[in-house]
C-alpha positions as CSV (number, residue, x, y, z in Angstrom):
1,X,41.4,101.6,-56.3
2,X,39.8,98.7,-57.3
3,X,36.7,97.6,-55.6
4,X,37.4,93.1,-56.5
5,X,34.4,92.2,-54.4
6,X,31.1,93.8,-52.7
7,X,28.3,92.2,-51.5
8,X,25.4,92.3,-48.6
9,X,25.4,88.9,-46.7
10,X,24.6,87.4,-43.6
11,X,27.8,87.1,-42.0
12,X,31.5,87.8,-43.2
13,X,34.9,87.9,-41.8
14,X,38.5,88.5,-42.5
15,X,40.6,85.7,-42.0
16,X,44.4,86.0,-42.2
17,X,43.7,88.4,-45.5
18,X,40.8,85.5,-46.8
19,X,37.2,86.9,-47.1
20,X,34.8,84.8,-45.8
21,X,31.6,85.1,-47.0
22,X,28.6,83.8,-45.9
23,X,24.7,84.1,-47.4
24,X,25.2,86.5,-49.7
25,X,21.9,88.2,-50.9
26,X,20.4,91.1,-52.7
27,X,16.5,90.2,-51.6
28,X,14.9,90.8,-48.1
29,X,11.0,89.0,-48.5
30,X,8.8,89.5,-45.0
31,X,5.0,89.3,-44.5
32,X,4.6,93.3,-43.5
33,X,7.0,96.4,-43.8
34,X,8.1,97.9,-42.4
35,X,11.1,95.2,-42.6
36,X,13.8,94.9,-39.7
37,X,16.9,92.9,-40.8
38,X,18.6,92.3,-37.8
39,X,22.0,91.5,-38.6
40,X,24.0,91.6,-41.6
41,X,27.6,92.4,-43.3
42,X,28.5,94.3,-46.1
43,X,31.8,92.4,-47.0
44,X,34.1,94.1,-49.6
45,X,37.7,93.5,-51.0
46,X,39.5,96.5,-52.3
47,X,42.9,96.7,-54.1
48,X,45.2,99.2,-54.4
49,X,48.3,99.9,-56.0
50,X,51.0,103.0,-55.6
51,X,48.9,105.2,-57.4
52,X,46.3,105.1,-54.0
53,X,48.8,106.1,-51.9
54,X,47.9,108.7,-49.3
55,X,44.9,109.1,-47.1
56,X,41.3,108.4,-48.4
57,X,37.5,108.8,-47.6
58,X,35.4,105.5,-47.7
59,X,31.9,106.4,-47.9
60,X,28.9,103.9,-47.5
61,X,24.9,105.2,-47.7
62,X,21.7,103.2,-47.9
63,X,19.4,104.8,-50.3
64,X,15.9,104.4,-51.4
65,X,15.2,104.8,-54.6
66,X,14.5,108.5,-54.2
67,X,18.0,108.6,-53.2
68,X,17.3,109.5,-49.9
69,X,19.4,108.2,-47.0
70,X,18.1,105.3,-45.2
71,X,19.4,106.9,-41.8
72,X,19.9,110.0,-42.2
73,X,21.3,110.8,-38.4
74,X,23.9,107.8,-39.3
75,X,24.8,107.9,-43.0
76,X,26.5,107.9,-45.0
77,X,28.9,105.7,-43.3
78,X,32.3,107.6,-43.4
79,X,35.8,106.3,-42.0
80,X,38.8,107.1,-43.0
81,X,42.3,105.4,-44.1
82,X,45.8,105.4,-45.1
83,X,47.1,103.6,-48.3
84,X,51.1,102.6,-48.2
85,X,52.2,100.1,-50.3
86,X,55.9,98.6,-49.2
87,X,58.6,99.3,-51.6
88,X,58.9,96.8,-54.5
89,X,55.3,95.9,-54.0
90,X,53.2,96.1,-57.0
91,X,49.2,96.0,-55.4
92,X,48.0,95.4,-51.9
93,X,44.6,94.3,-50.8
94,X,42.3,94.6,-48.4
95,X,38.9,93.4,-46.8
96,X,36.8,95.7,-45.1
97,X,33.6,94.4,-42.9
98,X,30.8,96.3,-41.6
99,X,28.5,94.4,-39.8
100,X,25.1,96.2,-39.8
101,X,22.2,95.7,-37.1
102,X,18.4,96.8,-37.2
103,X,18.5,98.0,-41.0
104,X,14.9,99.0,-41.1
105,X,13.5,99.4,-44.7
106,X,10.2,101.6,-44.5
107,X,8.3,99.9,-47.6
108,X,8.8,97.7,-50.2
109,X,10.6,98.6,-53.4
110,X,14.7,99.0,-54.5
111,X,17.2,100.1,-52.6
112,X,21.0,100.6,-53.0
113,X,24.2,100.7,-50.9
114,X,26.6,103.4,-52.8
115,X,30.1,102.5,-52.2
116,X,32.4,105.4,-52.8
117,X,35.7,107.3,-51.9
118,X,36.8,110.8,-52.0
119,X,33.2,111.7,-53.0
120,X,32.7,109.4,-56.3
121,X,30.8,106.4,-56.1
122,X,32.8,103.3,-57.3
123,X,30.0,100.9,-56.6
124,X,26.2,100.9,-56.3
125,X,24.9,97.4,-54.8
126,X,21.1,96.7,-55.6
127,X,18.7,95.8,-52.9
128,X,15.2,94.6,-53.2
129,X,12.6,94.9,-50.5
130,X,9.6,92.1,-51.3
131,X,6.3,92.2,-49.4
132,X,5.3,88.4,-49.2
133,X,1.1,88.0,-49.1
134,X,-0.4,84.5,-49.1
135,X,-2.8,83.4,-51.9
136,X,-6.2,82.1,-51.7
137,X,-4.4,78.7,-51.7
138,X,-2.5,79.3,-48.9
139,X,0.8,79.5,-51.0
140,X,3.3,82.7,-50.3
141,X,3.2,84.8,-53.2
142,X,5.3,87.4,-54.3
143,X,3.5,91.4,-53.9
């Protein structure tokens, strides 16, 4: 199992097997914390081969620098799925789009989106939350 693409973005869609991604990002800037991001998506494209056949459990968890879940009541998100390749097909790709609404980051700093399968982390996407302050000249500066 190979993750060909994984990104946090403003919007994503699967369009006839094509993964359409708009506005990929890894940093959120805000004037105050906590930061609530109203809506975004986690876009992923997986490639499966015959050795991946069978039932699997995906795991998505957003964690802080200490490894604590951003929302322990709702994360990790753990959907199960089945991989079955048709005869004489060397590989199969599938797009997964997870729409995330109302993500609340209690403070600035580094966060990660952990993508795992069957108990093993396959990829860790970094996400930085930055508080922007206004300088004496009135221009924003990163804090």
